[in-house]
N, C-alpha and C positions, 0 to 999 in steps of 0.2 A: 359378910359375903355380898350382900346387896350393894354395899358401897363400892366394893371392888368391881362388880359388874357394871355399875354406873360409870366408874372411872374409865374402864376399858371401852365402853360405848362412846364416851365423850372423846377418847383418843382416836377411835376409828372415824368419828365424824370430822374431827379436826384434820386427820390425814386425808380423808376424802375431799374436803374443801380445798386443801393444799393441792391435791392431785388435779382437781377440776381447774383451779386457777392456773396451774402450770400448763395444763393441756390447752387452755384458751390462749395463753401467751405463746405457746409453741405453734399453735395453728395460725395465729396472727403473723408470726415471723416467717413461716414457710409458705403460706398461701398468699399470693399477690393480691392486694386489695386495690391495686391501681385501676383495674377495669371498672370496679363498682363505683369508683370516685371520679371517673373521667367523663361520664355522661349522665344526663338527667332529662327524662321526658317531661317537658313543662306543660304541654297542651296536646290534646288529641280530639279529633272529630271524625265521625263516620256516619253515613246514612245508607249504606248498602250499594250506592253507585260510586261514591268516592270515599277516600279516607285521607286525612291530613294530620300530620304529626309535626310538632315543634320540639327540637332536641337542643339542649344546651351542653356544649363540650367545654370542660374546665381547663383542658390543655390540648395541645396538638395530639391527635390520636391516629393510629395506624391500623390498617386492615379492619375497617369498620363495616359491619353488616347489619342490615335491618331485616327482621322477619315479621310479616303481616299474617295474622290468622283471623279468619272469619268463621264464627261458630254459632250453631243453634243448640242451645242447652249444652250438652257435653259432646256434641257431634261436630267434627271439623268439616266445614263446607268447602273452604278454599284456603290456600296458603301461598304466599309469595316471599321470595328472598331477593333482596336488593343489596348488591355490594357497592359501598360508597368509596372504598379504598381509604386514602389518607384524608383526614378532616382537620381543619385548623380550629383553634380556640374560638368560641363564640356560638351563636345560635344559628341553626339551619331549620328550614321548613321544607318538608317533602310531601309529595302527593302521589297517590296511586289510584287507578280507576278499576272498578269491578263490573262484571257483566254476568250475573248469576241468576237472573230471573227470580228474585226472592219473593216470598209471600208476605202478606201483612202480619208479621209476627215480631217478637222481640229477639234481637240477635246480639251477640257479643263480638266486639272487635278488639283484638289484642296486638300490641306492638312490642317487640323485644329488640334491644340494642346489644350487639356483641362488639367488643373491642379485643382484637387479637384472640378471637375464639372464646373469650371470657365474657360471661354475662355482666353487662354494665347497668342495664335498667330494663324494666318491663312495666307496661301499664295497659289497662283495658277499659272499655266503656260499653255501655248498653245503648241500643237505639231501636226505635220502632220503625220498621220500613214502611214507607208510604204515609208518613205523618203529615203530609201537606194538607190533608183534609181537616186537620185540627187547627190550621192557621187562620188568623183573622184577616188575611189579605190573599190576593191572587196574583200570580206572576203571569201576565199576559204574554210576555216575551223577554228573552234575554239573549243577546248576541254580542260578539266581539269581532274586531277586525284590526287592520293595520293602524288605525287611528286611535281606537280606544274601546270602551265597553258601554253598553246601553241596556237598561232594564225598564219595562213598563209594568207598573203596579196598579192595583185597584183594590178597594176594600171588599171583603166578603159580604158584609152587610153595611149599607150606606148609613144606617142609623147607629152603627158601632164602629167609628173610625179607630185606627190603630197608629201606634208610633213604633218605628223600626230603626235599626242601624244597618247600613248597607256596607259590606266589606268586599271590595273588588280586589282580586289577586290575579297575577299573571305568572305562569310557570313556563320555563323552557325545559322541555322534557319533564322531569319531576322536581326541578329546583325552582324555588320561589325567587323571582326577579324584582317584583315591586308589588306593593299593596297600598290601598287607599280606602279610608273609611268615612262614610257620610253618616253623621250621628243625628239622632232625633228627627227623622224624616216622618212627617205626618201624612198618613194615607187616608185622606178624607174623600178624595175622588181619584179617578184615573190620572196618573202622572207618569212622567218620563224623567229618568235620572241618567246622566252620562258623565263619563270621565275621559280624559285624554291621557295616553301613555306618555310620561315624561322621559322615557328611556328609548334608546335606539334599538331597533330590531334587526335580526340577521335575515337576509334574503333567503327564501326557500326553506326556512326552518318552521317546524310545527310548534305552535304555542297553545297551551291549555289555560283557559281563564275560568276562575271560580268566583261565583257570587254567593256569599254567605249572608243570610238575612236573620238578624236577631230581633225577635218580637218582644216589645216591652210588656204587652198585654198578656199573652199566653206563655211567656217565658220559654219559648221554643226557638230552635235554630233550624233553618233549612238551607240547603245548598243547591246550586245549579251550575252546570258546566257548559262551556262553549269552546270549540276548538277551531283554529284557523291556521292557514299557512301564510307566512309573511311574504309580501311582494311589494316592490316599489311602485309608486303611483304618482303621476303629475297631471296637471290639467292646464291646457292653453286657455287663457282668460280672454274670451271674445270682447268683453267690454273695454279691455285695455289694449286691444289690437288696433294699430294704425298702419295703413298702407295706402300709397299713392304712386304717382309716376316717378317719384324721386327715390323711394325706398320703403322700408317697413320696420315696425317696432313690435316685438312679440314678447308678452309677459307669461312666464310659467309660474305655477304655484304648486308647492309640494303637498301631496295628499296622503302621505304615509310616513310612518316613523322608520321605514326602511330607506336609507339615503339613496336618492336618484343621482346617477352619474351618466351623463350622456350629452346630447346635442339637440339643436333645433335646426330643421331643414325647411327650405322654401323652394318650391318648384313653380315656375311660370310656364304655363302650357297653353298653346293654341294649335291650330291645324298645321302650322308651319314650323313651330319651334318648341323645344323643351329646354328651359334654362334653369339650372340648379344652383342653389346656395346653401351653405351650412355653417353654423357657428357653435362652438362649445359653450355650455352653460355652467353656472356654479353648482356645487353640491346642494341638493334641495331635500329638506325634510318637511314635516307637517307644518303648513301655513307659512313656510318661507317662500320668498318670491325672487325671481331674477328676470330682468328685462334685457333682451338681446336685440341689437339694431342691425339692419341690413341697408346698404346703399347700392342702388342699381348703377351699373356702368355699361354704356353702349348697348342699351336695350332697344331693339327696333320697336317703333311705334306699332300699336295694335291692341286688340282685346285679349286678355289673358285670364285663364282660370288659375287661381293661386291655391296650392296645396301646402299647408303648414303641418309639420309633424314633430313630435317629441320622441326621440329615439334613444334607447339606452345603449350602453357599451357593447351589448351582445347583438345589436342590430334590430331589436324588437321595438315596434312602434307602440308607445304607451298611450298617446293621445294624438288626435289629428283634427284639423279644422280646414274648411274649404270656403273660399270667397272668390271675388273677381276684381280685376283692376284694369283700367284703360291707360295705356302709355301713349301720350300724345307727342306729335312731332315738335311741338313748342318746347318740350323738355330738352331735346337735343339742341335746338337753336339757342336756348337760354344757357345751356352748359358751355357752348362755344363763346357766347357773349361774356360769360364770367371769366374766361381765360384772358381777355384783352385788358390792357391797362386802362384805368379810369381816365376819361377825357382824351383818349388817343385820337378819336375822329376829329375833335375840335382843334387840337394842336395841328393835325395834318392840314386841315382847311386853312388855318392861319398861315402856315408855312407856304402853302401853294399861293395864297393871295399875295403875300409879301413878295414872293419870287416874281410873280407876274407884274406887280407894281414896279419893282426895281428894273425889270427888263424894259418896261415902257419908258421909264425915266431915262435909262441909258440910251435908248433909241432916239428919244427926243434930243438928248444932248449931242448925239452924233449929227443929227439933222441940222441943229443950230450951228 
């Protein structure tokens, strides 16, 4: 009897295992696993002011949505949903800013990725808000503009220098455009580190720049944000300016990664006259130069105030410079001289002399 019961129990266990195996296989077939295999969160960072996430997509994905959750213990403090739409294969880095007036406590930040409304991946991290006090360095200033980004660092204790990695990132809206890392920077005393943007910027667009500092000593990471609006900028170079009674030469230098499109104008002004010239210039970006030449024609002599302006295509003056010039009468006389053939006066004198000489000879021959 005991043997029969044992055989029946063994049969039930076998059937149960077969049922479970079949159920798993059936579930795998009818439940799409594509969403879970399409995306993977590879990196996540949060400090309460910003959060940054890197996601790898293994294939082109449609209807992609991100959900950001900021929590204290089990309490949801804030939540954001960002629709990315269609995303191509590869890695993307996204950023979002927070403004929640957090206290110095431990918080949880969670990111969830959905593809076609199916859960693709989820990841969370803990952070201590206001952990800058634990750092072995101080950030005296961080700012960014059309040219690049700059940070000023100093050690918290001059007797305990630190080594850090500096990661500069620039985002257009929430999408990463470019990043650059300076490794093993020694913070022994106050120092300044800068980078230049190697990419072109769109005029009028808002850009978010993030500086992440990785400390080798305390093994902590801190992040700082700077926001700017991209604008074109050029400068008239006074040291390369040449102007006299014959004309002018003006050099422009690009001061922004927003391309400058426009012209250079020169106005000669005195109590009696206003004379205006303008010339188109080349497309200028950061540290690119273009020299534009002007030649005066029929300028009446006198003392003139010279106003030089760099003007964009919308008519806005980006930079200007003022100087003075004296146009002398000799300039007009010399221009008339240059229009005559070389040696013309000498030839004329020789012809006149020969004509007079021949007339005298003829008259003598008649008299004889």
